[in-house]
C-alpha positions as CSV (number, residue, x, y, z in Angstrom):
1,M,-23.7,27.3,131.6
2,D,-23.9,26.3,127.8
3,S,-21.1,27.1,125.7
4,V,-22.3,29.3,122.9
5,E,-20.8,31.2,120.2
6,P,-20.4,35.3,121.1
7,A,-22.4,38.0,119.5
8,E,-19.9,40.9,118.7
9,I,-20.9,44.5,117.9
10,N,-18.2,46.3,116.2
11,T,-18.1,50.2,115.7
12,S,-17.3,51.3,112.3
13,T,-14.1,52.5,111.5
14,T,-15.1,55.8,111.0
15,A,-16.9,56.2,113.9
16,A,-28.0,37.9,160.2
17,G,-29.4,40.9,162.2
18,G,-28.5,44.6,162.3
19,T,-26.3,46.8,164.4
20,Q,-27.1,49.3,166.6
21,P,-27.0,53.0,164.8
22,Q,-24.3,55.2,165.9
23,P,-25.0,59.0,166.4
24,G,-25.6,60.9,163.6
25,R,-25.9,57.8,161.4
26,P,-28.6,56.0,159.8
27,P,-29.1,52.3,161.3
28,V,-27.2,49.7,159.4
29,K,-29.7,47.4,157.6
30,P,-29.2,43.4,158.2
31,P,-26.9,41.6,156.0
32,A,-29.0,40.4,153.0
33,K,-29.3,36.8,152.5
34,V,-26.8,34.9,150.5
35,R,-27.7,34.7,147.0
36,R,-25.2,32.4,145.0
37,R,-25.3,34.0,141.7
38,T,-24.2,32.3,138.5
39,L,-24.0,35.0,136.2
40,L,-24.8,34.2,132.9
41,L,-24.0,36.0,129.3
42,A,-26.6,38.4,128.0
43,A,-28.0,38.3,124.6
44,L,-28.3,41.4,122.4
45,G,-29.7,39.9,119.2
46,A,-30.7,37.0,117.3
47,T,-30.2,37.9,113.8
48,A,-27.8,39.8,111.9
49,V,-28.6,43.5,111.7
50,A,-26.8,46.6,110.0
51,V,-26.8,49.9,111.4
52,P,-25.4,53.2,110.4
53,L,-22.3,52.9,113.0
54,A,-22.6,49.5,114.1
55,V,-22.6,45.6,112.8
56,I,-24.2,43.0,115.0
57,E,-23.4,39.7,114.2
58,S,-25.0,36.5,116.0
59,R,-26.6,33.4,115.4
60,A,-29.9,32.1,116.5
61,H,-30.0,30.2,119.4
62,D,-32.6,28.4,121.8
63,A,-34.0,31.5,123.8
64,A,-33.5,29.2,127.0
65,K,-29.9,29.3,126.4
66,S,-27.4,32.2,127.5
67,R,-25.4,33.9,124.9
68,K,-22.2,36.4,125.2
69,A,-22.3,39.8,124.0
70,T,-19.1,41.5,122.8
71,L,-19.0,45.3,122.0
72,T,-15.5,45.9,120.2
73,V,-13.7,49.2,119.8
74,P,-11.3,49.1,116.6
75,D,-8.0,50.6,117.5
76,G,-9.1,51.5,121.2
77,H,-10.3,50.5,124.6
78,A,-12.6,51.3,127.3
79,D,-10.9,53.5,130.4
80,S,-14.6,53.9,131.9
81,M,-18.1,53.2,131.6
82,A,-21.5,54.5,133.0
83,F,-25.0,53.1,132.6
84,S,-27.6,55.7,132.5
85,P,-30.0,55.9,135.4
86,D,-32.6,54.0,133.4
87,G,-30.3,51.3,132.4
88,K,-31.0,51.9,128.3
89,T,-27.8,53.3,127.6
90,L,-24.3,52.3,128.1
91,A,-21.6,55.4,127.9
92,T,-17.7,54.1,127.1
93,G,-14.7,56.6,127.6
94,L,-12.3,55.3,124.9
95,S,-8.6,55.7,124.6
96,G,-6.0,54.9,122.0
97,V,-9.0,55.2,119.3
98,R,-7.4,55.8,115.6
99,G,-9.5,56.8,112.6
100,T,-12.1,58.5,114.5
101,G,-12.3,62.0,116.2
102,S,-14.4,61.1,119.4
103,T,-13.4,59.7,122.5
104,L,-17.0,58.9,123.7
105,R,-19.5,56.3,122.5
106,L,-23.0,55.7,123.6
107,W,-24.6,52.1,123.2
108,D,-28.2,51.3,123.3
109,V,-28.1,48.2,125.4
110,A,-31.5,46.6,124.4
111,E,-30.4,46.7,120.9
112,G,-26.9,46.6,120.8
113,T,-26.1,49.5,118.5
114,A,-23.9,52.2,118.7
115,T,-25.2,55.7,118.6
116,T,-23.7,58.8,116.2
117,P,-20.3,59.6,117.6
118,W,-20.0,62.6,119.9
119,A,-18.2,66.0,119.0
120,D,-14.5,65.2,118.5
121,H,-12.9,68.0,120.8
122,V,-13.1,65.9,123.8
123,E,-9.2,64.6,123.9
124,D,-7.7,62.6,126.6
125,L,-11.3,61.3,128.3
126,T,-10.6,58.9,130.9
127,K,-13.7,59.0,132.8
128,V,-17.5,59.3,132.3
129,A,-20.6,59.4,134.6
130,F,-24.3,60.2,134.3
131,S,-25.9,62.5,136.7
132,P,-28.5,60.7,139.0
133,D,-31.4,62.2,136.8
134,G,-29.6,61.3,133.9
135,K,-29.9,64.7,132.0
136,T,-26.1,65.2,132.0
137,L,-23.4,63.2,131.2
138,A,-19.7,64.4,132.6
139,M,-16.3,63.3,131.0
140,T,-13.0,64.4,131.7
141,G,-10.9,66.1,129.2
142,A,-7.2,67.0,128.9
143,L,-7.7,70.4,131.0
144,A,-11.4,70.5,131.8
145,V,-14.6,68.6,133.0
146,Y,-17.3,68.7,130.1
147,L,-20.7,68.6,131.1
148,W,-22.9,67.3,128.4
149,N,-26.8,68.0,127.9
150,V,-28.0,64.5,126.9
151,A,-31.0,65.6,125.1
152,D,-29.3,68.2,122.7
153,R,-25.9,67.4,123.0
154,T,-24.3,70.8,124.2
155,S,-21.8,71.3,126.7
156,I,-20.3,73.4,129.1
157,A,-17.0,73.2,129.9
158,L,-15.5,73.4,133.8
159,P,-11.7,74.5,133.5
160,H,-9.5,72.1,135.3
161,P,-5.8,73.1,136.0
162,E,-4.3,69.8,136.1
163,P,-5.7,66.8,134.1
164,T,-8.3,65.2,135.6
165,L,-8.1,61.5,136.8
166,D,-12.0,60.7,138.0
167,L,-15.1,62.3,138.8
168,A,-18.4,61.3,140.6
169,F,-21.8,63.0,141.2
170,A,-23.2,63.6,144.4
171,P,-26.3,61.4,145.2
172,D,-28.7,64.5,145.0
173,G,-27.1,65.5,141.8
174,R,-25.9,69.1,142.8
175,T,-22.3,68.5,143.3
176,L,-19.7,67.0,141.2
177,A,-16.2,65.7,142.6
178,T,-13.0,65.6,140.6
179,G,-9.9,64.2,141.4
180,G,-6.7,65.9,139.7
181,R,-3.0,65.1,139.1
182,D,-1.9,68.0,141.4
183,G,-3.1,66.2,144.4
184,A,-6.5,68.1,144.7
185,A,-10.3,66.8,145.0
186,R,-12.3,69.6,143.9
187,L,-16.0,70.1,144.4
188,W,-18.5,72.0,141.9
189,D,-21.6,73.5,142.4
190,L,-23.7,72.3,139.2
191,P,-26.4,74.5,139.6
192,T,-24.1,77.8,139.0
193,R,-21.2,75.9,137.6
194,A,-18.8,77.2,140.3
195,L,-15.7,75.6,142.1
196,T,-16.8,75.7,145.9
197,N,-13.7,73.8,147.3
198,A,-10.3,72.4,146.4
199,L,-9.7,69.8,149.0
200,T,-5.6,69.2,149.6
201,A,-4.3,66.8,152.3
202,P,-0.5,66.6,153.1
203,G,1.3,64.2,151.1
204,T,-0.9,63.5,148.2
205,A,0.4,63.9,145.0
206,A,-2.4,62.6,142.8
207,V,-6.0,61.8,143.4
208,N,-7.1,59.0,141.2
209,A,-10.2,58.0,142.9
210,V,-13.2,59.7,144.4
211,A,-16.7,58.3,145.5
212,F,-19.2,59.8,147.5
213,S,-20.7,57.9,150.5
214,P,-24.5,56.7,149.7
215,D,-26.0,59.7,152.0
216,G,-23.9,62.3,150.1
217,D,-22.1,63.4,153.6
218,T,-18.7,62.0,152.8
219,L,-16.3,62.0,150.0
220,A,-13.6,59.5,149.8
221,T,-10.4,60.1,148.1
222,G,-7.8,57.5,146.9
223,S,-4.1,58.2,146.0
224,E,-1.9,56.0,144.1
225,D,1.3,57.6,146.0
226,L,3.8,54.7,147.2
227,T,4.4,56.4,150.6
228,E,1.5,56.2,152.6
229,S,-1.4,55.2,149.9
230,P,-4.3,56.8,152.0
231,V,-7.8,57.2,151.3
232,Q,-9.1,60.3,152.6
233,L,-12.6,60.5,154.1
234,W,-13.6,64.0,153.9
235,D,-16.7,65.4,155.9
236,L,-18.5,67.4,153.3
237,L,-20.3,69.7,156.0
238,T,-16.9,70.9,157.4
239,R,-14.6,70.1,154.5
240,T,-12.1,68.5,156.6
241,V,-10.3,65.1,156.9
242,D,-12.7,63.0,159.0
243,A,-10.4,59.7,158.8
244,T,-7.4,58.5,156.9
245,L,-7.4,54.7,155.9
246,Q,-4.2,53.3,155.7
247,A,-3.2,49.8,154.3
248,P,-0.7,47.9,155.7
249,R,1.6,47.5,152.7
250,R,2.5,50.5,150.5
251,H,0.6,50.1,147.5
252,G,-1.6,52.5,145.8
253,F,-5.2,52.8,145.8
254,T,-6.6,52.6,142.1
255,S,-10.1,52.5,142.9
256,V,-13.0,53.1,145.6
257,A,-16.3,52.4,145.9
258,F,-19.2,52.6,148.6
259,G,-21.7,50.0,149.3
260,R,-25.0,50.3,149.7
261,V,-25.9,48.6,152.8
262,G,-24.1,49.2,156.4
263,Y,-20.7,51.1,156.2
264,I,-18.4,49.5,153.9
265,M,-16.1,50.6,151.2
266,A,-13.9,48.9,149.0
267,T,-10.8,49.6,147.5
268,G,-8.6,48.2,144.6
269,S,-4.9,47.7,145.3
270,A,-1.6,47.6,143.3
271,D,-0.8,44.7,145.6
272,N,-3.6,42.5,144.2
273,I,-5.8,42.7,147.0
274,V,-9.5,44.1,147.7
275,R,-9.8,45.7,150.9
276,V,-13.3,46.2,152.3
277,W,-13.6,48.8,155.0
278,D,-15.6,49.9,157.7
279,Y,-15.6,53.7,157.1
280,V,-17.2,54.7,160.2
281,T,-14.2,53.2,162.1
282,G,-11.7,53.1,159.7
283,T,-10.9,49.0,160.2
284,I,-10.4,46.8,157.4
285,T,-13.1,44.1,157.8
286,A,-11.6,41.7,155.0
287,E,-9.4,41.2,152.5
288,L,-10.4,39.7,149.4
289,T,-7.3,37.7,147.8
290,G,-7.1,35.7,144.6
291,H,-6.3,38.2,141.9
292,T,-2.7,37.9,140.5
293,G,-2.4,41.5,139.2
294,A,-3.2,44.8,140.4
295,V,-7.0,45.3,141.3
296,T,-8.0,48.3,138.7
297,T,-11.5,48.8,139.5
298,V,-14.1,48.0,142.2
299,A,-18.1,48.5,141.9
300,F,-20.9,47.3,144.3
301,S,-24.1,46.3,142.8
302,P,-27.1,48.5,143.5
303,D,-28.7,46.1,145.9
304,G,-25.4,45.9,147.8
305,D,-25.0,42.2,147.5
306,T,-22.3,42.0,145.2
307,L,-19.0,43.7,144.8
308,A,-17.4,42.8,141.4
309,T,-13.5,43.7,141.1
310,G,-11.4,43.8,137.7
311,S,-7.6,43.3,137.5
312,E,-4.7,43.1,135.4
313,D,-4.8,39.5,135.6
314,R,-7.5,39.5,132.7
315,T,-10.3,38.3,135.0
316,V,-13.5,39.9,137.0
317,R,-14.4,38.4,140.1
318,L,-17.6,38.6,142.2
319,W,-17.7,38.3,146.0
320,D,-20.7,38.2,148.1
321,S,-20.6,41.4,150.1
322,S,-23.0,40.5,152.6
323,T,-20.9,37.6,153.8
324,L,-17.8,38.9,152.5
325,D,-16.2,35.2,152.1
326,V,-12.9,35.3,150.8
327,V,-14.0,32.6,148.1
328,P,-15.7,34.7,145.1
329,I,-19.0,33.7,144.1
330,D,-17.7,33.7,140.3
331,T,-14.7,34.2,138.5
332,L,-15.5,35.6,134.7
333,T,-12.8,35.0,132.0
334,G,-13.0,35.7,128.5
335,H,-10.8,39.0,128.5
336,T,-7.4,38.7,126.7
337,D,-5.8,41.7,128.4
338,K,-6.0,44.1,131.5
339,V,-9.7,44.6,132.7
340,T,-9.8,48.6,133.1
341,T,-13.4,48.9,134.5
342,V,-16.4,47.6,135.5
343,A,-19.9,48.9,136.0
344,F,-23.6,47.6,137.2
345,S,-26.9,48.6,135.4
346,P,-29.2,50.3,137.7
347,D,-31.4,47.2,138.0
348,G,-28.1,45.0,138.7
349,R,-29.0,42.6,136.2
350,T,-25.9,43.4,133.8
351,L,-22.3,43.8,134.5
352,A,-20.0,45.4,132.0
353,S,-16.5,45.0,131.7
354,G,-14.1,47.1,129.7
355,S,-10.4,45.9,128.8
356,L,-7.2,46.8,126.9
357,D,-8.3,43.8,124.7
358,R,-10.6,46.4,123.0
359,T,-14.0,45.0,124.1
360,V,-16.5,45.7,126.6
361,R,-18.2,42.6,127.5
362,L,-22.0,42.1,129.1
363,W,-22.7,39.6,131.7
364,Q,-26.3,39.2,132.9
365,N,-27.8,37.4,135.9
366,R,-30.8,35.1,135.1
């Protein structure tokens, strides 16, 4: 990889063979071929460009060489990120922003420009997510979840009795799950905007991570409780706990993500370990070590080949999820503070990482 000068984007201060299927489950696909990837850095522009709410600073380079792109947030940082389904837009939920009214920014990924800030009444925003069709952008607020129409930027608020810590759309886009500080995972029917269920399990003080399985039949809820630290797997047909995944050490789960191939799920933990589970049998299939700080965020690539993990140790690590090799494919460095969030673009070619260092970095395959 060539060493190159970064392009910075700054917001304005005003702004091997398959397994037999189990009853009632789809067949497990054969593991994907191992593809040792070198993640290169994305280029967002070749010349300096001025736009109303963002300034792109870059230098011309040989087109064959890679570049690093850095999106800088003045006086704030990204707590959550989500790519739109078409991959053209990156939404970032911002915290600690001073001098602006909005806690959300959208970025045109190809152009590297920030869009007009969104309404300033969405306070304490911690999570953002696009609906599968890209028409709705959901975000958490202090005591509400906001559903924004992307086209006209009108919103509907779903009242939430406690601060919302995470949210996720079901694969069919008809259900939204939220995790609350009161220990409940709530299910919302989006066509009617009605609350249909509040899922609670004994001993759970706060649900800080929610994720749907690829088939939409299972909801995983993670807790940072330091007693049992469970991940609960909820059968959404019966609204009951199908399994409880217990880690051998009592450390909270900070993030949960389902894989796209087979029955695997990854969790990040405060004990610096990434655990990969078979969520049908409830067993740990791999423990990925190497991070020297709490694992704050996990995400699988759309093709299922790669698991990205971010940590308080300021690094992003990439793991081959087809082999679950304990040695990472790559370790991405450059952030100067804790990594808070990672997200893959829909085509899997770009990985975004956010940090308390007030930057979002884009890393791209080539």
